[in-house]
N, C-alpha and C positions, 0 to 999 in steps of 0.2 A: 845405358841407364844412368840417370843423374841421381845423386844422393846429396842430401843436405845434412849438415852437422853443426852443432853448437860446440865450440871449443871452450873447455873449462880451465881455469887456473887452479893453483894449489888450494884455494878456498872454496872450490866448486862454484865459482862465479863465472858466468859466460863472458868471455873476453873477445869472442869473434864468432861469426857464422860463415860457413863455407858451402860452396856448391862444388862437389867432386864427381869425377867420372867413374869412380869405383867405390866399393864398400870399404869402410875403415873399421878396424877392430882395435880400439884403444880406450883406456879408462877415462881419458879426458875428452873424448869425442862422443857426443850424444846425438843420435839420429833425431832429426826434426822433420816436419812435414813439408816445409817450404823455406825459402831463403828469407826469413823474417828477422829483421834487426831488433824487433821488440824483445827478443831473448837476451840482448846485451845487458849486462850488469845484473841479471837475475841469478839467484842461486838455484842449483839443482841438488835437491836432497831427498833421499828416500823415494826416488823415481818421480818426484814432483818438482815443478818450477814454482819459485816464490812469486808472490804478487808484488813484493817490494823490490826496488832496484838498489844496488849497492855500488854506486859510481865511485871510482877511486878519488881520493883526495891527493892533490899534488903536494909534494914536499919540496918542490923547486922554489928557490928564493924569488921573491917578488922583484920585478924590474922597477926602476925609478918611476917610470910612468904609472905602473900599477899602484905603487905606494901613494903617489900624488893623487891619483883618481880615488883611491880609497879614502884619503883625507878629505877631498872635496865632497865626496858623497856623505861623509859623516858631518861635515860642516853644514851642508844643505839640509840634512835631517834636523840638525840642531836649530837652524834658523827657522825652518818650517814649524818646528815645535813651539818656538817663541812667538812667532807671528800668529799661528793658528791656535795656539794653546792646546795642542794635541799631546 
C-alpha cells in the first residue's frame, strides 16, 4: 500500500511531499490523499491547511549578476515612468 505525506517544518509549513511504502507516525508528517505539490509552503494548523502560501525568503547574499539585474530593472522602471508618465 502506498501512503502520501506532507512533511512540516518547525513552523508547521509544508516543506515536502512524499510517497512512502509504509505508514508513518510522526508529528511532522501529515497524511494527504495524493502526491500533490500544492501543499508545499502551506501551513497546517488545527487540522486545516491554509489557503495562503508561506514561501521562504532567502538570506543568501546576492551575486554580482543579480545585483546588476536588480539595478537595471529599477532603471527601466524609472525610465518608463518618465516616458509614459506613470
